[in-house]
C-alpha positions as CSV (number, residue, x, y, z in Angstrom):
1,X,0.0,0.0,0.0
2,X,2.8,2.5,0.9
3,X,4.7,1.6,-2.2
4,X,1.7,2.8,-4.2
5,X,1.9,6.1,-2.4
6,X,5.4,6.4,-3.6
7,X,4.0,6.4,-7.1
8,X,1.8,9.4,-6.1
9,X,4.9,11.2,-5.0
10,X,6.5,10.9,-8.4
11,X,3.7,12.9,-9.8
12,X,4.0,15.7,-7.4
13,X,6.4,17.4,-9.7
14,X,8.2,20.7,-10.2
15,X,7.6,21.9,-13.8
16,X,10.1,24.3,-15.3
17,X,13.9,24.5,-15.1
18,X,15.4,22.6,-12.2
19,X,16.1,24.7,-9.1
20,X,19.9,25.2,-9.0
21,X,21.4,24.0,-5.8
22,X,23.8,26.4,-4.1
23,X,25.3,25.3,-0.8
24,X,23.1,26.1,2.2
25,X,23.5,29.6,3.7
26,X,21.9,31.2,6.7
27,X,20.2,34.5,6.7
28,X,17.7,36.7,5.0
29,X,14.0,37.7,5.4
30,X,11.8,35.5,3.3
31,X,8.6,37.1,1.9
32,X,5.7,34.8,1.0
33,X,2.7,36.3,-0.7
34,X,-0.4,34.5,0.5
35,X,-4.0,34.6,-0.7
36,X,-5.2,36.5,2.4
37,X,-5.4,36.4,6.2
38,X,-5.8,33.0,8.0
39,X,-9.0,32.6,10.0
40,X,-7.0,31.4,13.0
41,X,-3.4,30.6,14.1
42,X,-4.7,27.7,16.2
43,X,-4.0,24.6,14.2
44,X,-6.4,22.5,16.3
45,X,-9.2,25.0,15.4
46,X,-9.6,24.9,11.7
47,X,-9.0,22.9,8.5
48,X,-8.2,26.1,6.6
49,X,-5.1,25.2,4.5
50,X,-3.6,28.7,4.9
51,X,-3.5,28.2,8.7
52,X,-1.6,25.0,8.3
53,X,0.8,26.5,5.7
54,X,1.8,29.2,8.2
55,X,1.6,27.5,11.5
56,X,3.3,24.2,10.9
57,X,6.6,26.1,10.9
58,X,5.7,26.9,14.5
59,X,4.0,23.8,15.8
60,X,5.1,20.1,15.4
61,X,3.3,16.8,16.0
62,X,4.4,13.4,17.3
63,X,4.6,12.0,13.8
64,X,4.9,13.3,10.2
65,X,5.2,11.8,6.7
66,X,8.2,10.6,4.9
67,X,8.7,10.9,1.1
68,X,6.5,7.8,0.6
69,X,3.7,9.3,2.8
70,X,4.3,6.7,5.5
71,X,4.1,8.1,9.1
72,X,7.4,8.5,10.8
73,X,8.4,10.0,14.2
74,X,8.8,13.7,14.6
75,X,8.4,14.7,18.3
76,X,8.1,11.0,19.1
77,X,11.3,8.9,19.5
78,X,9.6,5.6,18.8
79,X,6.4,3.7,19.3
80,X,5.3,0.2,20.1
81,X,2.0,-1.6,19.6
82,X,0.5,-4.2,22.0
83,X,-2.7,-5.8,23.1
84,X,-3.7,-6.9,19.6
85,X,-3.3,-3.4,18.2
86,X,-5.3,-1.7,21.0
87,X,-2.4,-0.1,22.9
88,X,0.2,2.3,21.4
89,X,3.1,3.3,23.7
90,X,4.9,6.4,22.3
91,X,8.3,7.4,23.7
92,X,9.0,11.1,23.4
93,X,12.2,12.7,22.4
94,X,14.0,14.3,25.4
95,X,15.3,17.8,25.5
96,X,12.9,19.2,23.0
97,X,12.2,22.9,23.8
98,X,9.1,25.0,23.4
99,X,9.6,28.5,22.2
100,X,9.1,29.8,25.7
101,X,12.1,27.8,26.8
102,X,10.2,25.0,28.6
103,X,11.0,21.3,27.8
104,X,8.2,19.4,26.2
105,X,7.0,16.4,28.2
106,X,4.0,14.1,28.4
107,X,2.4,16.7,30.6
108,X,2.0,18.8,27.4
109,X,1.4,16.0,25.0
110,X,-1.5,14.4,26.7
111,X,-3.7,17.5,27.0
112,X,-2.7,18.5,23.4
113,X,-3.9,15.2,22.0
114,X,-7.1,15.3,24.1
115,X,-7.8,18.8,22.9
116,X,-7.1,17.8,19.2
117,X,-9.5,14.8,19.6
118,X,-12.2,17.0,20.9
119,X,-11.8,20.0,18.6
120,X,-10.2,19.0,15.2
121,X,-12.0,17.4,12.4
122,X,-9.4,14.5,11.9
123,X,-9.0,14.4,15.7
124,X,-12.7,13.7,16.2
125,X,-12.5,10.9,13.6
126,X,-9.5,9.3,15.2
127,X,-10.8,9.6,18.7
128,X,-13.9,7.6,17.9
129,X,-11.6,4.6,18.5
130,X,-9.7,6.1,21.5
131,X,-10.5,5.0,25.0
132,X,-7.9,6.9,26.9
133,X,-4.7,8.8,26.6
134,X,-2.3,8.8,29.6
135,X,1.2,9.7,30.6
136,X,3.6,7.0,31.8
137,X,6.4,9.2,33.2
138,X,7.6,12.4,31.6
139,X,8.7,10.9,28.3
140,X,6.1,8.3,27.5
141,X,2.5,8.5,26.4
142,X,0.1,5.6,26.0
143,X,-3.0,5.6,23.8
144,X,-5.6,3.0,24.6
145,X,-7.9,2.1,21.7
146,X,-11.4,0.5,21.9
147,X,-10.4,-1.5,18.9
148,X,-7.5,-1.7,16.5
149,X,-7.2,1.3,14.1
150,X,-5.5,1.4,10.7
151,X,-5.6,5.2,10.8
152,X,-4.1,6.3,14.2
153,X,-0.5,7.0,13.1
154,X,-1.7,8.7,9.9
155,X,-4.0,10.8,12.0
156,X,-1.1,11.9,14.2
157,X,1.0,12.6,11.2
158,X,-1.5,14.6,9.2
159,X,-0.4,18.3,8.8
160,X,-3.8,19.9,8.2
161,X,-5.8,20.5,11.4
162,X,-2.9,18.7,12.9
163,X,-2.4,17.0,16.3
164,X,0.1,19.8,17.2
165,X,1.7,19.8,20.6
166,X,1.2,22.9,22.6
167,X,2.4,23.8,26.1
168,X,-0.1,22.7,28.8
169,X,-0.4,26.2,30.2
170,X,-1.4,27.5,26.7
171,X,-4.2,24.9,26.5
172,X,-5.3,25.6,30.0
173,X,-5.5,29.3,29.3
174,X,-7.6,28.8,26.2
175,X,-10.3,26.6,27.7
176,X,-12.9,26.0,25.1
177,X,-11.7,28.9,22.9
178,X,-8.8,29.4,20.5
179,X,-5.3,29.5,22.0
180,X,-4.1,33.0,22.7
181,X,-0.4,32.3,22.6
182,X,1.2,30.7,19.5
183,X,4.0,28.6,21.1
184,X,5.3,25.4,19.6
185,X,8.5,23.4,19.2
186,X,9.1,24.1,15.5
187,X,12.2,25.6,13.7
188,X,10.5,29.0,13.6
189,X,8.8,30.9,16.4
190,X,5.9,33.3,16.2
191,X,6.8,37.0,16.6
192,X,3.8,39.1,15.6
193,X,0.6,39.3,13.6
194,X,-0.2,42.7,12.1
195,X,-3.5,42.1,10.3
196,X,-3.4,43.0,6.6
197,X,0.4,43.5,6.8
198,X,2.1,40.3,7.8
199,X,2.6,37.4,10.1
200,X,6.2,37.3,11.2
201,X,8.1,34.2,12.2
202,X,11.8,34.1,13.3
203,X,14.4,31.4,13.5
204,X,14.1,29.5,16.9
205,X,17.7,29.5,18.0
206,X,17.2,26.7,20.5
207,X,15.4,24.4,18.1
208,X,16.1,20.7,18.7
209,X,16.1,19.1,15.3
210,X,16.0,15.4,14.5
211,X,19.4,14.0,13.5
212,X,18.2,11.9,10.5
213,X,18.6,13.2,7.0
214,X,15.6,15.0,5.7
215,X,13.0,12.6,4.4
216,X,9.8,14.0,3.0
217,X,8.5,16.2,5.8
218,X,10.5,14.3,8.4
219,X,14.1,14.0,9.4
220,X,16.2,17.1,10.1
221,X,14.6,20.5,9.8
222,X,16.9,23.5,9.6
223,X,15.8,27.1,9.8
224,X,18.2,28.8,7.4
225,X,16.1,31.9,7.1
226,X,16.3,34.7,9.7
227,X,12.6,35.5,9.3
228,X,9.6,34.5,7.3
229,X,6.9,37.1,6.5
230,X,3.6,35.7,5.4
231,X,2.0,38.7,3.6
232,X,-1.7,38.8,2.7
233,X,-2.0,39.7,-1.0
234,X,-5.5,38.9,-2.1
235,X,-5.0,40.1,-5.7
236,X,-3.5,37.3,-7.7
237,X,-2.1,39.7,-10.3
238,X,-0.2,41.6,-7.5
239,X,1.1,38.3,-6.1
240,X,2.6,37.3,-9.4
241,X,4.0,40.8,-10.3
242,X,5.6,40.9,-6.8
243,X,7.5,37.8,-7.4
244,X,8.6,38.9,-10.8
245,X,9.9,42.2,-9.5
246,X,11.5,40.6,-6.4
247,X,9.2,42.2,-3.8
248,X,8.2,38.6,-2.8
249,X,10.2,35.4,-2.9
250,X,7.2,33.1,-3.2
251,X,3.5,33.5,-4.2
252,X,0.7,30.9,-4.0
253,X,-2.3,30.2,-6.1
254,X,-1.3,31.9,-9.4
255,X,-3.9,31.7,-12.1
256,X,-3.2,28.7,-14.2
257,X,-3.8,30.6,-17.5
258,X,-0.6,32.5,-16.6
259,X,1.6,29.3,-16.8
260,X,3.1,29.9,-20.2
261,X,3.9,33.5,-19.3
262,X,5.5,32.4,-16.0
263,X,7.8,30.0,-17.9
264,X,9.1,32.9,-19.9
265,X,10.0,35.0,-16.8
266,X,13.8,35.1,-16.4
267,X,14.0,35.0,-12.6
268,X,10.9,33.1,-11.7
269,X,10.3,29.3,-11.3
270,X,6.9,27.8,-12.1
271,X,5.9,25.2,-9.4
272,X,3.1,22.8,-10.4
273,X,1.6,20.6,-7.6
274,X,-0.1,17.5,-9.0
275,X,-2.3,16.3,-7.5
276,X,-3.2,19.2,-5.3
277,X,-6.9,19.2,-4.4
278,X,-10.4,19.0,-5.8
279,X,-12.8,21.8,-6.2
280,X,-16.2,21.5,-4.5
281,X,-19.5,23.0,-3.5
282,X,-20.3,22.0,0.1
283,X,-24.1,21.6,0.8
284,X,-25.7,22.3,4.2
285,X,-27.2,19.0,5.4
286,X,-28.1,20.4,8.8
287,X,-30.4,23.3,8.1
288,X,-32.2,25.0,5.2
289,X,-33.0,24.1,1.6
290,X,-30.3,21.6,1.0
291,X,-31.6,19.2,3.7
292,X,-34.0,18.0,1.0
293,X,-32.2,15.2,-0.8
294,X,-34.1,16.0,-4.0
295,X,-32.8,19.5,-4.1
296,X,-29.2,18.2,-3.6
297,X,-29.7,15.7,-6.4
298,X,-31.1,18.5,-8.6
299,X,-27.9,20.5,-8.1
300,X,-25.8,17.5,-8.9
301,X,-27.8,16.6,-12.0
302,X,-27.7,20.0,-13.5
303,X,-24.0,20.8,-13.6
304,X,-21.6,20.7,-16.5
305,X,-18.2,20.2,-14.8
306,X,-16.1,20.8,-17.9
307,X,-17.4,24.4,-18.2
308,X,-17.1,25.0,-14.4
309,X,-13.5,23.7,-14.2
310,X,-12.4,25.5,-17.4
311,X,-13.7,28.8,-16.0
312,X,-11.8,28.3,-12.8
313,X,-8.5,26.9,-14.0
314,X,-8.3,28.0,-17.7
315,X,-5.3,25.9,-18.8
316,X,-6.4,22.3,-19.6
317,X,-3.2,20.9,-18.1
318,X,-4.3,22.1,-14.6
319,X,-7.6,20.3,-14.2
320,X,-9.3,17.0,-14.9
321,X,-12.8,15.5,-14.6
322,X,-12.8,12.5,-12.3
323,X,-15.3,11.2,-9.8
324,X,-12.9,9.7,-7.3
325,X,-12.7,10.8,-3.7
326,X,-9.0,9.8,-3.9
327,X,-6.8,10.7,-6.9
328,X,-5.8,8.5,-9.9
329,X,-2.2,8.7,-8.7
330,X,-3.3,6.8,-5.5
331,X,-3.8,3.6,-7.4
332,X,-4.7,1.5,-4.4
333,X,-7.5,3.9,-3.5
334,X,-8.8,5.5,-6.7
335,X,-12.3,4.4,-7.8
336,X,-14.9,5.4,-10.2
337,X,-17.7,4.0,-8.1
338,X,-21.0,5.8,-8.7
339,X,-19.2,7.7,-11.5
340,X,-22.4,7.8,-13.6
341,X,-23.8,10.4,-11.1
342,X,-20.8,12.7,-11.7
343,X,-21.0,15.4,-14.5
344,X,-24.5,14.5,-15.5
345,X,-25.3,17.7,-17.4
346,X,-29.0,16.8,-17.2
347,X,-31.2,19.9,-17.1
348,X,-34.4,18.0,-17.5
349,X,-33.7,15.6,-14.6
350,X,-32.8,18.6,-12.4
351,X,-36.0,20.4,-13.3
352,X,-38.1,17.3,-12.5
353,X,-36.3,16.9,-9.1
354,X,-37.0,20.6,-8.3
355,X,-40.7,20.1,-9.1
356,X,-40.9,16.9,-7.0
357,X,-39.4,18.8,-4.1
358,X,-41.9,21.6,-4.4
359,X,-39.2,24.2,-4.9
360,X,-40.9,27.6,-5.1
361,X,-38.0,30.0,-6.0
362,X,-36.5,30.4,-2.6
363,X,-32.9,31.9,-2.8
364,X,-30.1,29.4,-2.4
365,X,-27.4,31.3,-0.4
366,X,-24.0,30.4,-1.8
367,X,-20.9,31.8,-0.1
368,X,-17.7,32.1,-2.1
369,X,-14.5,34.2,-2.3
370,X,-12.3,36.0,-4.8
371,X,-9.2,35.4,-2.7
372,X,-9.2,31.9,-4.2
373,X,-10.2,33.2,-7.7
374,X,-11.0,29.7,-9.0
375,X,-13.6,29.3,-6.2
376,X,-15.4,32.4,-7.4
377,X,-15.3,31.5,-11.1
378,X,-16.4,27.9,-10.4
379,X,-19.3,29.3,-8.4
380,X,-20.2,31.9,-11.0
381,X,-20.5,29.3,-13.8
382,X,-22.4,26.9,-11.6
383,X,-24.8,29.7,-10.6
384,X,-25.6,30.3,-14.3
385,X,-26.2,26.6,-15.0
386,X,-28.4,26.2,-11.9
387,X,-30.4,29.3,-12.7
388,X,-31.1,27.8,-16.1
389,X,-32.9,24.9,-14.4
390,X,-35.0,27.3,-12.2
391,X,-33.0,27.6,-9.0
392,X,-32.4,31.1,-7.7
393,X,-28.8,31.5,-6.5
394,X,-27.8,34.3,-4.0
395,X,-24.0,34.4,-4.5
396,X,-22.3,36.1,-1.6
397,X,-18.7,37.0,-2.1
398,X,-16.6,37.5,1.0
399,X,-12.9,37.3,2.1
400,X,-11.6,33.8,2.9
401,X,-11.4,34.3,6.6
402,X,-15.0,35.4,6.7
403,X,-16.1,32.4,4.7
404,X,-14.4,30.1,7.1
405,X,-16.1,31.8,10.0
406,X,-19.6,31.8,8.5
407,X,-19.5,28.1,7.3
408,X,-19.6,27.1,11.0
409,X,-23.0,28.7,11.4
410,X,-25.6,26.5,9.5
411,X,-28.3,29.2,9.7
412,X,-26.2,31.5,7.4
413,X,-25.8,29.5,4.2
414,X,-26.9,26.7,1.9
415,X,-23.8,26.2,-0.1
416,X,-20.2,27.3,0.2
417,X,-17.1,27.0,-2.0
418,X,-13.9,25.3,-1.0
419,X,-11.3,22.7,-2.1
420,X,-10.4,19.4,-0.5
421,X,-6.6,18.9,-0.5
422,X,-4.5,15.8,-1.0
423,X,-4.5,13.3,1.9
424,X,-2.8,9.9,2.1
425,X,-5.3,8.2,4.5
426,X,-8.9,7.9,3.1
427,X,-10.5,7.3,6.5
428,X,-9.5,10.9,7.5
429,X,-10.2,12.9,4.4
430,X,-12.2,16.0,5.3
431,X,-14.6,15.6,2.3
432,X,-16.5,12.8,4.0
433,X,-16.4,13.8,7.7
434,X,-19.7,14.2,9.5
435,X,-18.3,16.7,12.0
436,X,-17.1,19.2,9.4
437,X,-19.2,22.1,8.1
438,X,-21.9,20.7,5.8
439,X,-22.5,18.1,8.4
440,X,-23.0,15.2,6.0
441,X,-23.9,12.5,8.6
442,X,-25.3,9.7,6.6
443,X,-25.8,6.6,8.7
444,X,-24.6,4.0,6.2
445,X,-21.7,6.1,5.2
446,X,-20.6,6.4,8.8
447,X,-20.6,2.7,9.2
448,X,-18.5,2.2,6.1
449,X,-16.1,4.9,7.2
450,X,-15.7,3.4,10.6
451,X,-15.0,0.0,9.0
452,X,-12.5,1.6,6.7
453,X,-10.6,3.1,9.7
454,X,-10.5,-0.3,11.6
455,X,-9.7,-2.6,8.7
456,X,-6.1,-3.5,8.0
457,X,-6.5,-5.7,4.9
458,X,-5.9,-3.5,1.8
459,X,-8.5,-5.1,-0.4
460,X,-11.2,-4.9,2.3
461,X,-10.2,-1.3,3.0
462,X,-10.7,-0.4,-0.7
463,X,-14.1,-2.0,-0.7
464,X,-15.2,0.1,2.3
465,X,-13.9,3.2,0.6
466,X,-16.0,2.4,-2.5
467,X,-19.1,2.1,-0.3
468,X,-18.3,5.5,1.1
469,X,-18.0,6.9,-2.4
470,X,-21.3,5.3,-3.5
471,X,-23.1,7.0,-0.7
472,X,-21.2,10.3,-1.5
473,X,-22.9,10.5,-4.9
474,X,-26.3,8.8,-4.1
475,X,-26.9,11.0,-1.1
476,X,-25.0,14.0,-2.6
477,X,-22.7,14.5,0.4
478,X,-20.8,17.3,-1.4
479,X,-20.6,18.4,-5.1
480,X,-17.3,17.5,-6.7
481,X,-16.4,19.7,-9.7
482,X,-13.1,18.1,-10.5
483,X,-9.4,17.7,-9.6
484,X,-7.1,20.7,-9.9
485,X,-3.4,21.3,-9.9
486,X,-1.9,24.3,-8.2
487,X,0.5,26.8,-9.8
488,X,2.8,28.5,-7.3
489,X,5.8,30.6,-8.2
490,X,9.2,31.3,-6.5
491,X,12.2,33.4,-7.3
492,X,15.1,31.4,-8.7
493,X,17.3,32.4,-5.7
494,X,15.0,30.4,-3.5
495,X,17.0,27.1,-3.0
496,X,15.9,23.6,-2.0
497,X,12.2,24.4,-2.2
498,X,10.0,21.3,-2.8
499,X,6.9,21.6,-4.9
500,X,4.7,19.3,-2.7
501,X,1.1,19.4,-1.6
502,X,2.0,21.0,1.7
503,X,4.1,24.2,1.5
504,X,7.1,24.2,3.9
505,X,10.0,26.6,4.2
506,X,12.3,24.8,6.6
507,X,15.4,23.5,4.8
508,X,15.0,26.3,2.3
509,X,17.6,29.1,1.9
510,X,18.2,32.2,-0.2
511,X,21.0,32.0,-2.7
512,X,23.4,34.8,-3.3
């Protein structure tokens, strides 16, 4: 199974001239142009990718992923499994320092894991199987499971909405709210957040790195840069121009139709991440119009995904139409189950479903954003198609941070735009979780998902995933538009930068 994930890695490629490798050098202020402000700097609090992209330089977890997307220790030293797979004993690395100077121990790890299990989307999924988490001395933690789990280590390694380890006193001070101090064990420490200007991180001089060679996201992490400035630049044209002129070293989410132009820029590298994510419309299963399955099916039946994806991503090389919850590059997981319900383009079917549901022209409130321009363009074309069937779409355009805040309040929306990013473990992908906004809590899907998390046999796991995907389309859990591939850009003096699904600036330096 893990060998197949290695195949996926080979397709996460850098496109363009190879990055020249100067010898590592220390120093410099690295400027990263981001799509906007993060909704939070508490990694337990949100699945927003921009929060992860910034804060996982600050926070670390017990495990991370190697180059084959297998979980490997990070803050953990080692682990052992006993009691038929129901007890995981995790030894912690000794001497690891938080940014406040305190040594990390089990007294910090246990409350961090419990908080993650209570608050985070993947944490809630993992903790369905957790009976207890306890400390056995200062450098050992034991996780007791109700039953064996095939997803525990993947859950602890997952970077998005991660099981980050915070100091106990930070967790205690936060209570049920977001943390107020941003203190971790990572190679960079939080310095300041000036809204609409920057989030500043600085090298943590007392960082205790692993000694193994870098391996994927694991091994030795080195902070070569003096500082990293994450700068909100909502206008994609300004982001690209800033990298071209040297104002920024890196910019994310460049319009894919600029790819050919970027390749002609003398000092700029085009970075293509494939696969990256899939574009989606999330439907509200808890409250409002979309609680009616017939209305959800009408939306699914009406849409022409080719037109939607072409509008959002422009360049044909940057998107594909595929029904799979997992990507074709993940050969052991990818499936076309229920694919006949994807990309139906059936206006007559949609109109009949609307009539059967007694739809009377009520406005469907769809929240989207221009900070991810493809989200807005996908939503705009989908709105046109749905209105041709008789639905009335109230498209509300807000900044990304506001969208993330509003989507937690079911009374405020019927549909919202987002993307679901690459993940190695199918039992933990956000797109099928009941506890995530949209609240798709289908009983048979939940049983299949729980079976997927428990099962260790690869063939049986795939069968469980196909059941989940069948329910995804039959019950219309979300609306998948298609897969997309991200275009980021970096200055050519940025060295050792990997074009991978999860942006990381440790082990990166600035050339002369």
